[in-house]
C-alpha positions, 0 to 999 in steps of 0.5 A: 180367057173370055167367058164367051158363049151364046147358048148352051142347049139343055142346060139351066142354072137358076138365080138365087133369091138374094141375087134377084132381090139385089138385081130388082131393088138396086136396079130399079131404084138406080133407073128411077134416078136415071129417069129423072136425069135423062128425061125429067131434067130435060123437062125442067130445063125446057120449062124453066130455063130455055127451050133451045134443044142444043142446051138439052143436047149439051147437058146430055152429052156432058153428063155422058162424058162424066158418067163414062169416066166414072165407070172406067175409074170406079170399075177398075178400082173395084176390080183391084179392091176385089169388092163391089159392095162399098162402091154400090152402097156408099155411091147410092147414098151420095148419088141420092144427095146430089139428085136432091140438090137440083131442087135448090137451083133457082130457075130464074138465075142467069147462071141456072143453065151452067149450074144444072150442067155442072151439078148434072156432071157431078151427079152422073159421075157418082151415080155411074160409079155406083150403078154402071160400074160397081152394080153392073160388075156385081151382076156379071160376077153373080151370073153365068151365061146360062142365066144371063138372058133372064137376068138381063131381060129383067134389068132391061125393063127397069128403065121402063118400070122406073118411068112408069113409077115416076110418071104415076107417082111424081109427074103431078109435082112437075106439072105443078112446078114443085121441082124441089119436092120432086128432086128431093123425093127421088134423091131420098129414095136413092140414098135409103136404098144405098143404106139397104144395099150395104146389108143386102149385097154380098160380093162373089167369092171368085173375084181376082184382082188384076196384077198390073197397076191401077192406071194400066187397069183403067186403060187396059180396055183401050189398048189395041192388044186388048181389042185383038185379044177380045175382038168379039167383045168390041164388035158387040160393043160397036153394035150396041153403040149404034143401036143406043145412038138411035134411041138417043135421037128421040128419047131426050125429046119424047115427053116434050113431043107428046106434050107440045106437038101431039098435044096429048094431055094424058101423056102419062097414060100413054107412057104408062101403057107403053111401058107396061106392055113393053116390059111384058114383052121384054120379060117374056122375051128373056127366056126366048133369048136364052133359048135361041141365043143372045146374038141371034136375037139382036137383029130381029129385036132391032128390026122390031124397034125400027118398025115401031119407029116408022109407025111413030112418024104417022101415029096421032092420038093416044091409041095409035101412039100406044100401039106403035110405041109398044112395038118401038119400046118392046124392040128396044128392050129386047135389043138392049137385053140381047146386047147386054147379055152378049157383052157379059158373056164376052167379058173376060172373067177377071175384067168385069169392072173394067169392061163396064167402062167400055160398056159405058162408052158404047151404051152411054158416051157415044149414043148420048153425045151423038144422038141428042145432037142428031135429034136437035138438028132434025128439030131445028131443021123442021123449024116447028114452033108455038107461042107461049105467053108471047114467047116463041118456042121450038118444038120436036117434030115426028121426023126424029123417029125416022132419023132414029130408024135410019141410025138403027138400021146401021146396026146390021154392019157390026153384026155382019162383022161379028161373023168373023169372030165366032164364040169360043167355049166358056171356061168351066165354072159354077154359078157364083154365090153372092 
């Protein structure tokens, strides 16, 4: 039976300090690694290998497929093993090593593009197994519906804080072309946190393994019978996929857009300001989401993001970009928090690991396969270029933002369909004690 509820007025269950420590430390460092993979790897490709946006789109899509497969396989494995701890700790250690290996790729080699794509797929597989599968299943195990809005709102700002940390501490290395030091620093950090996680993470005592075989467990969520048993979960995932696709239309090209189209030399200041302000909005919004209901908060949050995307089309200069960028990213973070908490509430209590695979299909695979190619087609269609040392280079244009807004508006369709499947009452249980 799904652990599915939207809001329980007047009831408040706290989160233990140890749980918060794991959520913040592993959540943040995991997102630091994903920031490097999702944004700076694209800059690495653009600056040293090719400016063709389709190469970036292929890299993003291939890594998304690898990450989704890992989450499905490792999530089901951790369900059967009744433990998340070794998958998290050992996974983070190897994840860090693979991240550092990007620094040894020779940008001028003929096979550089192939090497980047191949290594990115392997790194994404290991990283997603540790973070998206095991760590996120552990978060579901260790929380209850009454406190998930708060926890999810903190997790939602981790990508923004990680971007801020990477921009502030390491962006200078990328500007100087010191990619080996850049990737090595981030990889070392991830591996060290994996070691710390071995001693810090405790599995919830309520884990119960599935009764069927491993392959059946992996494929359980894709069966039509599972969809019929948990329609609310799948409609929420469909809505998340639409919202996520809209963000991937512009995010892979965002730094390049600020640098090359708007010519904002202090783009790190712009991004830092937006990330700090949007993070504040997300944390404050988490309590509101718990109070009014996660599902009720989804469409207003998406609407805020759409307003910000529309504003980005017109914004020029640092201050206007900071203002509308805050609205855009604040709405994105609130939407992600509301969707994430709603999906956790609709997750069957004995399938937390398996559902992470479905979550990856909705949050990563579909958005990162479709979104970057939509963005690439918009960029190529606009045909804006500049010449650098005699080489004509393609540059992202403002049209990626209205294109993303159009996709985001489609989120209303699954949310209307969700009305056919009202939330059931949750099974009574106490907060898990990890």
